C-alpha positions as CSV (number, residue, x, y, z in Angstrom):
1,X,-8.6,20.5,-10.5
2,X,-7.4,21.3,-6.9
3,X,-8.5,17.8,-5.8
4,X,-6.6,16.2,-8.6
5,X,-3.4,18.2,-7.5
6,X,-3.9,17.2,-4.0
7,X,-3.6,13.5,-5.0
8,X,0.2,14.0,-5.0
9,X,0.0,15.0,-1.4
10,X,-2.3,12.2,-0.4
11,X,0.0,9.6,-2.1
12,X,3.0,10.9,-0.4
13,X,1.5,10.9,3.0
14,X,0.2,7.4,2.6
15,X,3.7,6.3,1.6
16,X,5.1,7.8,4.7
17,X,2.5,6.0,6.7
18,X,3.7,2.8,5.0
19,X,7.3,3.3,6.3
20,X,5.8,4.2,9.7
21,X,3.9,0.9,9.8
22,X,7.0,-1.1,8.9
23,X,8.9,0.8,11.6
24,X,6.5,-0.5,14.3
25,X,5.3,-3.9,13.1
26,X,8.4,-5.8,14.5
27,X,6.8,-5.5,18.0
28,X,3.8,-7.6,16.8
29,X,6.2,-10.5,16.7
30,X,7.4,-12.9,13.9
31,X,8.4,-10.2,11.5
32,X,12.1,-11.2,11.5
33,X,12.3,-14.9,12.5
34,X,16.0,-14.9,13.4
35,X,15.6,-12.0,15.9
36,X,13.8,-12.6,19.3
37,X,11.5,-9.9,20.5
38,X,12.9,-8.7,23.8
39,X,10.4,-6.0,24.9
40,X,6.7,-5.7,24.4
41,X,5.2,-2.5,22.9
42,X,1.4,-2.8,22.7
43,X,0.9,0.9,21.5
44,X,3.2,0.3,18.7
45,X,1.5,-3.0,17.7
46,X,-2.0,-1.3,17.7
47,X,-0.7,1.8,15.9
48,X,0.8,-0.4,13.1
49,X,-2.3,-2.5,13.0
50,X,-4.5,0.5,12.5
51,X,-2.2,2.0,9.7
52,X,-2.3,-1.3,8.0
53,X,-6.2,-1.1,7.7
54,X,-6.0,1.9,5.3
55,X,-2.6,2.9,3.9
56,X,-2.4,0.5,0.9
57,X,-6.2,0.6,0.4
58,X,-6.1,4.4,0.3
59,X,-3.2,4.3,-2.2
60,X,-5.1,1.9,-4.4
61,X,-8.1,4.1,-4.3
62,X,-6.0,7.1,-5.5
63,X,-4.6,5.0,-8.2
64,X,-8.1,4.3,-9.5
65,X,-9.1,8.0,-9.1
66,X,-6.1,9.0,-11.3
67,X,-6.8,6.2,-13.8
68,X,-10.3,7.5,-14.5
69,X,-8.9,11.0,-15.0
70,X,-6.2,9.9,-17.5
71,X,-8.3,7.3,-19.4
72,X,-11.8,8.8,-19.3
73,X,-11.2,12.5,-19.1
74,X,-7.8,13.0,-20.9
75,X,-8.1,10.2,-23.4
76,X,-4.9,8.5,-22.6
77,X,-4.3,4.8,-22.3
78,X,-6.5,4.1,-25.5
79,X,-4.5,1.0,-26.6
80,X,-4.0,-1.9,-24.2
81,X,-0.5,-3.1,-25.4
82,X,1.2,0.3,-24.9
83,X,-0.6,0.6,-21.6
84,X,0.7,-2.9,-20.5
85,X,4.3,-1.8,-21.5
86,X,4.0,1.5,-19.7
87,X,2.8,-0.4,-16.4
88,X,5.5,-3.0,-16.7
89,X,8.2,-0.4,-16.9
90,X,6.6,1.4,-13.9
91,X,6.0,-1.6,-11.7
92,X,7.7,-4.8,-13.1
93,X,11.1,-3.5,-13.8
94,X,11.6,-2.1,-10.4
95,X,10.2,-5.3,-8.9
96,X,12.8,-7.4,-10.6
97,X,15.7,-4.9,-10.0
98,X,15.0,-4.2,-6.3
99,X,14.3,-7.9,-5.7
100,X,17.6,-9.0,-7.2
101,X,20.0,-6.4,-5.8
102,X,18.3,-5.6,-2.5
103,X,15.3,-7.5,-1.2
104,X,16.5,-11.0,-1.9
105,X,20.0,-10.6,-0.4
106,X,18.4,-9.0,2.6
107,X,15.8,-11.8,3.0
108,X,18.6,-14.4,2.7
109,X,20.6,-12.8,5.5
110,X,18.0,-11.5,7.9
111,X,15.0,-13.8,7.2
112,X,17.0,-17.0,6.6
113,X,15.5,-17.7,3.2
114,X,16.8,-20.6,1.2
115,X,16.5,-21.2,-2.5
116,X,13.1,-22.6,-2.3
117,X,11.9,-19.6,-0.3
118,X,13.5,-17.2,-2.8
119,X,11.8,-18.9,-5.8
120,X,8.4,-19.2,-4.1
121,X,8.2,-15.7,-2.5
122,X,10.1,-13.6,-5.2
123,X,10.4,-15.4,-8.4
124,X,6.7,-16.6,-8.2
125,X,5.8,-13.5,-6.2
126,X,3.9,-15.3,-3.4
127,X,5.3,-13.0,-0.7
128,X,8.1,-10.8,-1.9
129,X,8.4,-8.5,1.2
130,X,7.1,-5.0,0.5
131,X,7.5,-5.5,-3.3
132,X,4.2,-7.4,-3.3
133,X,2.5,-4.1,-3.8
134,X,4.1,-3.6,-7.3
135,X,2.8,-7.1,-8.5
136,X,-0.6,-6.4,-7.0
137,X,-1.1,-3.0,-8.6
138,X,0.2,-4.2,-12.0
139,X,-2.4,-7.0,-12.1
140,X,-5.1,-4.6,-10.8
141,X,-4.4,-2.5,-13.8
142,X,-4.4,-5.6,-16.1
143,X,-7.8,-6.9,-14.7
144,X,-9.5,-3.4,-14.6
145,X,-8.5,-2.0,-18.0
146,X,-10.6,-4.5,-20.2
147,X,-13.5,-3.9,-17.8
148,X,-13.1,-0.1,-17.5
149,X,-15.7,0.9,-20.3
150,X,-18.3,-1.4,-18.7
151,X,-17.6,-0.2,-15.2
152,X,-17.8,3.3,-16.2
153,X,-21.3,2.9,-17.7
154,X,-22.8,0.3,-15.4
155,X,-22.8,1.2,-11.7
156,X,-24.9,-1.6,-10.2
157,X,-23.5,-4.2,-12.5
158,X,-20.0,-2.7,-12.1
159,X,-20.4,-3.0,-8.3
160,X,-21.5,-6.7,-8.5
161,X,-18.6,-7.4,-10.9
162,X,-15.9,-6.1,-8.7
163,X,-17.5,-7.7,-5.6
164,X,-17.5,-11.0,-7.4
165,X,-13.8,-10.6,-8.3
166,X,-13.2,-9.7,-4.7
167,X,-14.8,-13.0,-3.7
168,X,-12.7,-14.9,-6.2
169,X,-9.6,-13.4,-4.8
170,X,-10.6,-14.0,-1.2
171,X,-11.6,-17.8,-1.9
172,X,-8.7,-18.3,-4.2
173,X,-6.1,-17.1,-1.7
174,X,-7.5,-19.7,0.8
175,X,-6.9,-22.7,-1.3
176,X,-4.2,-21.9,-3.9
177,X,-0.7,-20.3,-3.9
178,X,-1.0,-16.5,-4.4
179,X,1.3,-16.6,-7.4
180,X,2.3,-13.1,-8.7
181,X,-0.2,-11.6,-6.1
182,X,-3.0,-12.2,-8.5
183,X,-5.6,-13.2,-5.8
184,X,-4.5,-10.1,-3.8
185,X,-5.0,-8.0,-6.9
186,X,-8.6,-9.4,-7.2
187,X,-9.3,-8.3,-3.6
188,X,-7.8,-4.7,-4.2
189,X,-9.7,-4.2,-7.4
190,X,-12.8,-3.0,-5.5
191,X,-10.7,-0.1,-3.9
192,X,-9.4,0.8,-7.4
193,X,-12.9,0.8,-8.6
194,X,-14.0,3.0,-5.6
195,X,-11.5,5.7,-6.6
196,X,-12.6,5.4,-10.3
197,X,-16.1,6.1,-9.2
198,X,-15.2,9.0,-6.9
199,X,-13.6,10.7,-9.8
200,X,-16.6,9.9,-12.2
201,X,-19.2,11.2,-9.8
202,X,-17.4,13.7,-7.7
203,X,-16.5,13.6,-4.0
204,X,-18.9,16.4,-2.7
205,X,-20.9,14.1,-0.6
206,X,-17.9,12.6,1.0
207,X,-16.2,15.9,1.6
208,X,-19.2,17.1,3.5
209,X,-18.7,14.6,6.3
210,X,-16.2,16.2,8.8
211,X,-12.7,14.6,9.1
212,X,-13.3,14.0,12.8
213,X,-16.3,11.8,12.0
214,X,-14.3,9.8,9.4
215,X,-11.4,9.3,11.9
216,X,-13.8,8.5,14.9
217,X,-15.9,5.8,12.9
218,X,-12.7,4.2,11.6
219,X,-11.0,4.0,14.9
220,X,-14.1,2.7,16.7
221,X,-14.5,0.0,14.1
222,X,-10.9,-1.0,14.4
223,X,-11.3,-1.2,18.1
224,X,-14.4,-3.3,17.8
225,X,-12.7,-5.7,15.3
226,X,-9.7,-6.0,17.8
227,X,-12.2,-6.7,20.7
228,X,-14.1,-9.4,18.7
229,X,-11.0,-11.1,17.6
230,X,-10.4,-12.6,21.0
231,X,-13.6,-14.6,20.9
232,X,-13.6,-18.0,19.4
233,X,-17.3,-18.2,18.6
234,X,-18.2,-19.5,15.2
235,X,-20.6,-16.5,14.5
236,X,-17.7,-14.0,15.2
237,X,-15.4,-15.8,12.8
238,X,-18.0,-15.6,10.1
239,X,-18.7,-11.9,10.7
240,X,-15.1,-10.8,11.1
241,X,-14.2,-10.9,7.3
242,X,-17.2,-8.7,6.7
243,X,-16.2,-6.2,9.4
244,X,-12.6,-6.1,8.2
245,X,-13.8,-5.5,4.6
246,X,-16.0,-2.6,5.9
247,X,-13.0,-1.3,7.8
248,X,-10.8,-1.3,4.7
249,X,-13.6,0.6,2.7
250,X,-14.1,3.2,5.4
251,X,-10.3,3.5,5.9
252,X,-9.6,4.1,2.3
253,X,-12.3,6.7,2.1
254,X,-11.2,8.3,5.3
255,X,-7.6,8.6,4.0
256,X,-8.8,10.2,0.7
257,X,-11.1,12.7,2.5
258,X,-9.0,13.6,5.5
259,X,-5.7,14.0,3.5
260,X,-7.5,16.0,0.7
261,X,-8.8,18.4,3.4
262,X,-5.5,18.6,5.0
263,X,-3.8,19.4,1.8
264,X,-6.1,22.3,1.3
265,X,-5.0,23.6,4.6
266,X,-1.2,23.4,4.4
267,X,1.1,25.0,1.9
268,X,2.6,21.8,0.8
269,X,3.5,22.9,-2.8
270,X,6.0,25.4,-1.5
271,X,7.7,23.1,0.9
272,X,11.2,21.9,-0.3
273,X,11.1,19.1,2.2
274,X,7.7,17.9,0.9
275,X,8.9,18.2,-2.6
276,X,11.8,15.9,-1.9
277,X,9.6,13.4,-0.2
278,X,7.0,13.5,-3.1
279,X,9.7,13.1,-5.8
280,X,11.1,10.1,-4.1
281,X,8.2,8.6,-2.5
282,X,8.1,5.4,-4.7
283,X,11.9,4.8,-4.4
284,X,11.6,5.2,-0.6
285,X,8.9,2.5,-0.7
286,X,11.2,0.2,-2.7
287,X,14.1,0.4,-0.2
288,X,12.9,1.3,3.2
289,X,12.0,-2.2,4.6
290,X,15.3,-3.7,4.4
291,X,17.0,-0.6,6.1
292,X,14.6,-1.2,9.0
293,X,15.9,-4.8,9.4
294,X,19.4,-3.3,10.0
295,X,18.2,-1.1,12.7
296,X,16.2,-3.8,14.3
297,X,19.2,-6.1,14.4
298,X,21.4,-3.5,15.9
299,X,19.1,-2.0,18.5
300,X,16.5,-4.8,19.6
301,X,16.4,-4.9,23.2
302,X,19.1,-2.3,23.7
303,X,16.8,0.9,23.8
304,X,13.3,1.7,24.6
305,X,11.1,0.3,21.8
306,X,9.3,3.5,21.2
307,X,12.6,5.4,20.7
308,X,13.6,2.4,18.6
309,X,10.5,2.7,16.4
310,X,11.3,6.4,15.8
311,X,14.9,5.6,14.9
312,X,13.7,2.9,12.5
313,X,11.4,5.5,10.8
314,X,14.0,8.3,10.5
315,X,16.8,5.9,9.5
316,X,14.6,4.2,6.8
317,X,13.5,7.5,5.4
318,X,17.0,9.0,5.5
319,X,18.8,6.1,3.9
320,X,16.1,5.3,1.4
321,X,16.1,9.0,0.4
322,X,19.8,8.9,0.0
323,X,19.7,5.8,-2.2
324,X,16.8,7.3,-4.2
325,X,18.8,10.6,-4.9
326,X,21.8,8.7,-6.1
327,X,19.6,6.4,-8.4
328,X,17.8,9.4,-9.8
329,X,21.0,11.0,-11.1
330,X,21.2,8.6,-14.2
331,X,18.7,7.7,-16.8
332,X,19.4,4.1,-16.8
333,X,19.1,3.8,-13.0
334,X,15.9,5.9,-13.0
335,X,14.5,3.4,-15.5
336,X,15.4,0.5,-13.1
337,X,13.4,2.0,-10.3
338,X,10.4,2.9,-12.5
339,X,11.1,6.5,-12.7
340,X,11.1,8.7,-15.9
């Protein structure tokens, strides 16, 4: 039961990592087309790149872990239609609301989106800023639910099924528009299934591996992939997707194990600060990226990039928490951001 409780800690820390990632990714170039990058910051680029290899993958794994507990252990989600309605309220309503009043106006102003861009990226969901995660997770639930009984009872067949769906998502995204993030959902399904199976069979074997080993293996594999990416050989291009997939698997498992162990060491349940972050983690995710645009437009080139990244993070967290606190005050606004 303690491991289950710790999932709240894990999800909150991963959400903080996502804000940290977006606070640094500007220095990789091209994040905001209208703003020229004045100063290079390779450490920020590599740190952001490393975070991106596990934060969303770990969050999706936790979602699968909790899905198994609720559906297979607690007997919830027994009917598909009420399940769809529940997830639509939790994911699609905030997607539509935050897109309309926050993300689209910001994208028009800072990213210079025109009407075509807005329709393609937000209405059709092909690339809706940070909100892609909501569409992806919704369709992960929609794909996984009808398969869940089969996936629970068949380990080998289940693994082959989710890998086949992963392949469909990977191939489809190369040749067709990623409408509503469906192809992305197909690729993330394997991480959801991984969390589902961890809850089903237990995590004892994973927990026996020291945290330092998980982190070391993950970092070394990340460095290897970064090193290989500079080569133009055909064999490297063929191997790189496999290495990247392995890195995401190891990264998701690392996030789960290391943060579970950390949760057991810190008294997070008694912390008022952590309680605030945990309660507002999803609204922070919904609003943080556009706040970072503002700080980048104001401070780009004016201060040290590492200090700038810290200001991005603190500013995004602070303003998003303020917006979240205001929206949490009323029942109808809580509904609009997917909260009860």
